[in-house]
C-alpha positions in Angstrom: 48.2 -27.6 -8.7 46.8 -30.4 -10.8 43.7 -32.3 -9.5 45.0 -35.6 -10.8 48.3 -37.2 -11.5 49.4 -38.3 -14.9 51.2 -41.4 -15.7 54.4 -41.7 -17.7 52.5 -43.0 -20.7 50.3 -39.9 -20.6 53.4 -37.6 -20.6 54.8 -39.5 -23.5 51.5 -39.5 -25.3 49.8 -36.1 -25.8 46.6 -37.8 -26.5 46.5 -39.4 -23.1 47.3 -36.2 -21.3 44.5 -34.4 -23.3 42.1 -37.2 -22.4 43.0 -36.9 -18.7 42.3 -33.2 -18.8 39.0 -33.7 -20.6 38.0 -36.3 -17.9 38.9 -33.8 -15.1 37.0 -31.0 -16.8 33.9 -33.1 -17.2 34.0 -34.1 -13.6 34.6 -30.5 -12.4 31.6 -29.2 -14.4 29.4 -31.9 -13.0 30.6 -31.2 -9.5 29.5 -27.6 -9.8 26.0 -28.7 -10.4 25.3 -31.4 -7.7 26.6 -34.5 -6.2 24.1 -36.5 -8.2 25.4 -35.0 -11.4 29.0 -35.8 -10.4 28.2 -39.5 -9.7 26.3 -39.7 -12.9 29.3 -38.3 -14.9 31.7 -40.8 -13.1 29.5 -43.6 -14.2 29.4 -42.4 -17.7 33.2 -42.0 -17.9 33.9 -45.6 -16.6 31.1 -47.0 -18.9 29.7 -48.8 -15.8 27.9 -47.8 -12.6 28.8 -45.5 -9.7 27.3 -45.3 -6.2 28.1 -43.1 -3.2 27.2 -45.4 -0.2 26.7 -44.1 3.3 26.9 -46.6 6.2 23.8 -45.2 7.8 21.7 -43.9 4.8 22.7 -46.5 2.3 23.0 -45.3 -1.3 23.2 -41.5 -1.3 23.6 -41.2 -5.1 23.4 -44.0 -7.6 23.8 -44.2 -11.4 21.9 -46.1 -12.5 19.3 -46.3 -9.7 19.3 -50.2 -10.0 23.0 -50.3 -8.9 22.3 -48.9 -5.5 22.1 -52.2 -3.7 25.2 -53.5 -5.4 27.1 -50.4 -4.4 26.0 -50.6 -0.8 27.1 -54.3 -0.7 30.4 -53.6 -2.4 31.2 -50.8 0.1 30.3 -53.1 3.0 32.1 -56.2 1.7 34.9 -55.4 -0.7 36.1 -59.0 -1.0 32.7 -60.0 -2.6 33.2 -57.4 -5.3 36.9 -57.5 -6.4 36.1 -55.8 -9.7 34.9 -52.6 -8.1 37.0 -49.6 -7.2 36.4 -48.0 -3.7 37.5 -44.6 -2.4 36.5 -42.9 0.9 34.7 -39.7 0.1 32.9 -37.1 2.3 32.3 -39.6 5.1 31.0 -42.2 2.8 32.4 -44.6 0.2 32.6 -44.1 -3.5 32.1 -47.4 -5.5 32.8 -47.6 -9.2 32.2 -50.6 -11.4 34.0 -49.9 -14.7 33.1 -51.5 -18.0 35.4 -54.2 -19.4 36.7 -51.9 -22.2 37.9 -49.2 -19.8 41.6 -49.2 -19.0 42.4 -49.6 -15.3 44.4 -46.4 -15.2 41.4 -44.4 -16.5 39.0 -46.0 -14.1 41.4 -45.3 -11.2 41.8 -41.7 -12.3 38.1 -41.2 -12.4 37.6 -42.7 -9.0 40.4 -40.6 -7.4 39.1 -37.4 -9.0 35.6 -38.0 -8.2 36.4 -38.8 -4.5 38.5 -35.5 -4.3 35.7 -33.5 -5.6 33.2 -35.1 -3.3 35.4 -34.2 -0.4 35.6 -30.6 -1.6 31.8 -30.5 -1.8 31.6 -32.0 1.7 33.9 -29.4 3.1 31.8 -26.6 1.7 28.7 -28.2 3.0 30.3 -28.6 6.5 31.1 -24.8 6.4 27.4 -24.1 5.9 26.2 -26.9 8.2 26.6 -25.0 11.5 24.4 -22.1 10.3 21.8 -24.6 8.9 21.8 -26.6 12.2 21.2 -23.4 14.2 18.3 -22.5 11.9 16.8 -26.0 12.3 17.0 -25.7 16.1 15.3 -22.3 16.0 12.5 -23.8 13.9 12.0 -26.6 16.4 11.8 -24.1 19.3 9.3 -22.1 17.4 7.1 -25.1 16.9 7.4 -25.9 20.6 6.4 -22.3 21.5 3.2 -22.7 19.4 4.2 -20.7 16.3 2.9 -23.3 14.1 1.6 -21.2 11.3 4.8 -19.1 10.9 6.9 -22.3 10.6 4.4 -24.0 8.3 4.3 -21.0 6.0 8.1 -21.0 5.9 8.2 -24.7 4.9 5.2 -24.9 2.5 2.0 -23.5 3.8 -0.8 -25.8 4.6 0.8 -28.8 2.8 2.5 -29.9 6.0 -0.2 -30.9 8.5 1.3 -33.5 10.8 4.5 -34.1 12.8 6.4 -37.1 14.0 8.8 -36.4 16.8 11.9 -38.4 17.9 13.9 -37.5 21.0 17.4 -39.1 21.4 19.8 -39.0 24.3 23.2 -40.6 24.9 26.9 -39.8 25.3 27.4 -39.6 21.5 24.7 -37.2 20.6 27.0 -34.6 18.9 28.5 -37.2 16.6 25.1 -38.8 16.0 23.7 -35.4 15.0 26.3 -35.0 12.4 25.8 -38.5 11.0 22.1 -38.2 10.9 22.3 -34.8 9.2 24.4 -36.3 6.4 22.0 -39.2 6.2 18.8 -37.3 6.2 20.1 -34.5 4.0 17.5 -32.1 5.3 16.1 -29.4 3.1 13.9 -26.4 3.8 12.6 -26.2 0.3 9.1 -24.9 0.3 6.1 -26.9 -1.0 7.8 -30.3 -0.4 5.7 -33.2 0.7 7.8 -33.7 3.8 10.5 -31.8 5.7 12.8 -33.0 8.5 14.0 -30.7 11.2 17.0 -31.7 13.4 17.8 -29.6 16.4 19.9 -29.8 19.5 17.9 -28.8 22.6 19.3 -29.1 26.2 21.8 -31.8 25.3 19.4 -34.1 23.4 18.8 -34.5 19.7 15.2 -33.7 18.5 14.1 -34.9 15.1 10.7 -33.4 13.9 9.4 -34.9 10.6 6.7 -32.7 9.2 4.5 -34.4 6.6 0.9 -34.7 5.3 -0.4 -37.3 7.8 1.9 -40.2 6.9 5.4 -41.0 6.1 7.4 -43.8 4.4 9.4 -44.8 7.4 12.6 -43.5 5.9 13.5 -41.2 8.9 12.5 -43.9 11.4 14.9 -46.3 9.7 17.7 -43.8 9.8 17.0 -42.9 13.5 17.1 -46.6 14.3 20.4 -47.1 12.6 22.0 -44.1 14.2 20.6 -45.1 17.6 22.2 -48.6 17.3 25.5 -47.4 16.0 26.0 -44.6 18.6 24.2 -46.3 21.6 21.4 -43.8 21.9 18.0 -44.2 23.5 15.0 -42.7 21.7 11.3 -42.0 22.1 8.9 -41.5 19.2 5.5 -39.8 19.2 3.1 -39.2 16.3 1.9 -38.6 13.7 0.0 -35.8 15.5 -1.5 -32.6 14.0 1.2 -30.0 13.7 -0.5 -27.8 16.3 0.1 -30.6 18.9 3.9 -30.5 18.5 4.4 -29.8 22.2 2.3 -32.9 23.1 4.3 -35.0 20.7 7.5 -33.6 22.1 6.7 -34.5 25.7 5.2 -37.9 24.7 8.4 -38.8 23.0 10.4 -38.0 26.1 8.1 -40.1 28.2 8.4 -43.0 25.8 12.2 -42.7 25.8 12.3 -43.6 29.4 11.0 -47.1 28.5 13.8 -47.6 25.9 16.6 -50.1 26.7 19.7 -51.3 24.9 17.7 -54.2 23.6 14.9 -51.8 22.4 16.4 -48.5 21.6 13.4 -46.8 20.0 10.0 -46.9 21.8 6.8 -45.4 20.3 4.7 -43.4 22.7 1.6 -45.6 22.1 3.7 -48.7 23.1 3.9 -47.7 26.8 1.3 -47.8 29.5 -1.1 -50.6 30.2 -1.6 -51.4 26.5 -1.6 -55.1 27.0 -4.3 -55.1 29.6 -6.7 -52.5 28.3 -7.9 -54.5 25.3 -9.0 -57.3 27.7 -11.2 -55.1 29.8 -15.0 -55.0 29.3 -15.6 -51.9 27.3 -18.7 -50.5 28.8 -17.8 -50.5 32.5 -14.2 -49.5 31.8 -15.3 -46.5 29.8 -18.0 -45.4 32.3 -15.5 -45.7 35.2 -12.7 -43.9 33.4 -15.0 -41.1 32.2 -16.3 -40.6 35.8 -12.8 -40.6 37.2 -11.4 -38.1 34.8 -14.3 -35.8 34.5 -12.7 -33.0 36.7 -9.6 -32.9 34.5 -8.9 -30.9 31.4 -6.9 -32.5 28.5 -3.8 -30.6 29.7 -4.2 -32.1 33.2 -4.6 -35.6 31.8 -1.5 -35.2 29.6 0.6 -33.9 32.5 -0.5 -37.0 34.6 0.2 -39.4 31.7 3.7 -38.0 31.2 4.4 -38.2 34.9 3.2 -41.8 35.2 5.1 -42.9 32.1 8.4 -41.3 33.1 8.1 -42.5 36.8 9.2 -39.3 38.5 8.4 -35.6 38.8 11.9 -34.3 37.7 11.7 -36.5 34.6 8.2 -35.4 33.8 9.3 -31.8 34.2 12.1 -32.3 31.8 9.7 -33.9 29.3 7.2 -31.1 29.6 9.7 -28.3 29.6 8.5 -27.2 33.1 10.3 -26.8 36.4 10.2 -29.7 38.9 8.5 -27.4 41.5 5.7 -26.5 39.0 5.0 -30.2 38.3 4.9 -31.0 42.0 2.5 -28.1 42.6 0.2 -29.1 39.8 0.1 -32.8 40.8 -0.9 -31.7 44.4 -3.7 -29.7 42.9 -4.8 -32.6 40.7 -4.7 -34.8 43.8 -7.3 -32.5 45.4 -9.4 -32.5 42.3 -9.4 -36.3 42.0 -9.8 -36.7 45.8 -7.1 -39.3 45.9 -3.6 -39.8 47.2 -1.6 -39.7 44.0 1.5 -40.8 45.8 -0.1 -44.2 46.5 1.2 -47.0 44.2 -2.3 -48.5 43.7 -3.9 -45.2 42.9 -1.1 -44.5 40.3 -1.7 -47.8 38.6 -5.5 -47.2 38.5 -5.0 -43.7 37.2 -2.7 -45.0 34.4 -5.4 -47.5 33.5 -8.0 -44.7 33.4 -5.8 -42.4 31.2 -5.3 -45.3 28.8 -9.0 -45.7 28.2 -10.1 -44.7 24.7 -10.9 -41.1 24.6 -14.1 -41.5 22.5 -15.5 -43.7 25.3 -15.2 -41.1 28.0 -18.4 -39.5 27.1 -20.4 -42.7 27.7 -20.5 -42.4 31.5 -24.0 -41.6 32.8 -25.2 -39.1 35.3 -22.9 -38.0 38.0 -22.2 -41.5 39.5 -19.2 -41.2 41.9 -16.0 -43.0 40.9 -12.8 -43.2 43.0 -9.3 -44.2 42.1 -8.7 -46.2 45.2 -10.9 -49.1 44.0 -11.9 -50.4 40.6 -15.5 -51.2 39.8 -16.7 -54.8 40.1 -16.3 -56.8 36.9 -13.3 -54.8 35.6 -10.2 -56.8 36.7 -12.0 -59.8 38.0 -12.9 -61.3 34.7 -11.5 -64.5 33.3 -9.5 -62.6 30.6 -7.9 -60.3 33.2 -7.1 -63.2 35.5 -5.5 -65.1 32.7 -3.4 -62.0 31.8 -2.3 -61.5 35.4 -1.4 -65.2 35.9 0.6 -65.1 32.6 2.6 -62.1 33.9 3.2 -63.0 37.6 2.2 -66.5 38.0 4.8 -68.9 39.2 6.7 -66.3 41.3 8.1 -67.9 44.4 6.5 -66.6 47.6 9.5 -64.6 48.8 9.9 -63.0 45.4 6.3 -62.1 45.2 6.3 -60.5 48.6 9.5 -58.7 47.9 8.3 -57.4 44.5 5.0 -56.2 46.0 6.8 -54.4 48.8 9.2 -52.7 46.4 6.4 -51.6 44.1 4.5 -50.1 47.1 7.6 -48.1 47.9 7.7 -46.7 44.3 10.6 -48.8 43.2 12.9 -47.5 46.0 15.2 -50.3 47.2 16.4 -48.9 50.6 13.0 -48.4 52.3 11.7 -51.7 50.8 14.7 -53.6 52.1 14.2 -52.1 55.5 10.5 -53.1 55.7 11.5 -56.6 54.5 14.4 -56.8 57.0 16.8 -57.9 54.3 20.0 -56.4 52.9 19.7 -54.1 49.9 21.9 -56.4 47.9 19.6 -59.4 48.7 16.6 -57.4 47.5 18.4 -56.3 44.4 19.2 -59.9 43.5 15.6 -60.9 44.1 14.4 -58.1 41.8 16.7 -59.3 39.1 15.2 -62.8 39.4 11.7 -61.2 39.2 12.6 -59.3 36.1 14.0 -62.5 34.5 10.8 -64.4 35.5 8.5 -61.7 34.1 10.7 -61.1 31.1 9.9 -57.3 31.7 12.1 -54.3 32.2 11.2 -53.3 35.8 13.1 -50.0 35.2 10.0 -48.9 33.1 7.5 -47.1 35.2 4.6 -48.4 33.1 5.8 -52.0 33.4 5.8 -51.6 37.2 2.2 -50.2 37.1 1.1 -53.3 35.0 2.9 -55.7 37.4 1.3 -54.0 40.4 -2.2 -54.5 38.9 -1.3 -58.1 38.1 -0.1 -58.9 41.7 -3.3 -57.4 43.1 -5.5 -59.3 40.6 -3.8 -62.7 41.6 -3.4 -62.1 45.3 -4.7 -64.8 47.6 -3.1 -63.4 50.7 -1.9 -60.1 52.1 1.5 -60.4 50.5 2.7 -58.9 53.8 6.5 -58.5 54.4 5.8 -60.1 57.9 4.9 -63.2 56.0 8.2 -63.4 54.2 9.5 -67.1 54.6 12.5 -67.1 56.9 14.9 -69.5 58.5 16.4 -67.4 61.3 18.1 -64.0 61.2 17.7 -62.2 57.8 17.7 -65.4 55.7 14.6 -67.0 54.0 13.6 -70.4 53.0 11.9 -71.7 50.0 8.5 -73.2 50.5 
């Protein structure tokens, strides 16, 4: 069966048929080498440029390289580039811009043949993709199990020293996995400066980018595009040393719980009380945090940080790869070590504040001065800078909204018990919380935002914020003051 069709003119003209066969042979030989060679040969045959444009990755192959942007634009908006030929090929779009001296029939033949060969190459790649994906998933599991040296040796020895981890969830993860695989074009070639592993673990997509301490942002851009297109939520952690892959993995899951449809990728260092901590006086903050955290190991601190970021023990267990029972037992033990009720909302907010303190400053505490989580040292949150921050966050809330928000936070964001204490209907409380979120311009579904808000409410409190003081006008209604 012939790869291309011949026109009536070619049948009547042996020279035209011979030229068609030569064109096909040249494209076939190029296709056996690589996709890049095939695109380069197509550009040569049409005496112009050729680009294979992917909707996520942009220009996959381009000849010459300077034509990449034009090819992507022509694929996205054909009406702006009427002189270009477009053909769907291997999940992407082939764009050819023939030279003025090339007959239209010849340019069309090159475009059709090239697209067919790209499809054949894509089918062959798809046959091997399943095995390659399983290999990637295995390598990710080995990294999480601590077999760093074995994986690093497989991928290039000591050249790959750091890792950046992305964890994506959503209904369309399987399709997103396929799309991201084509866009990233991962390779396990040894001695490369970077290597990207894509694995499916427990229904989520894990992307581990191994590099030498820094990256050019390419994988981040691709993950961002895929997340937007397939409505996924993602957390990002790193770069961290390769040996800390399990830490990056759990931090990425914790950060993902702060992601929203308006902000689909959240870095791990963007969650927590990051807006407040730079405003605190360094010396007393560091001394208090160091004294509070002295009984804890780094592993203890990481577990607590993941728990506070995710907002629940089952979510923390999923992020850490532990059972929910194990996480509950460890938190009970840590509550004993810290001599504090870790189920108290104020204690949790203070603990998150301590865990966010710079690690280098923890050694600056002196002696064995006692420090408790129930109260903060004088001069920490009662500074002008901290009060300004708190007023900027919760200032202007109407009394009934402030009391309702405080009660809801004290009940760990559980609407039913908070509504019962406030003596209002759950729907009423839900409406008030929506108004609070709009006033604060914050996502109250984020556990770390709730901790920040709790601290701000306490810092600006002028009264008890008692549910009994909720303004009312008979029954279960309220009145504005």
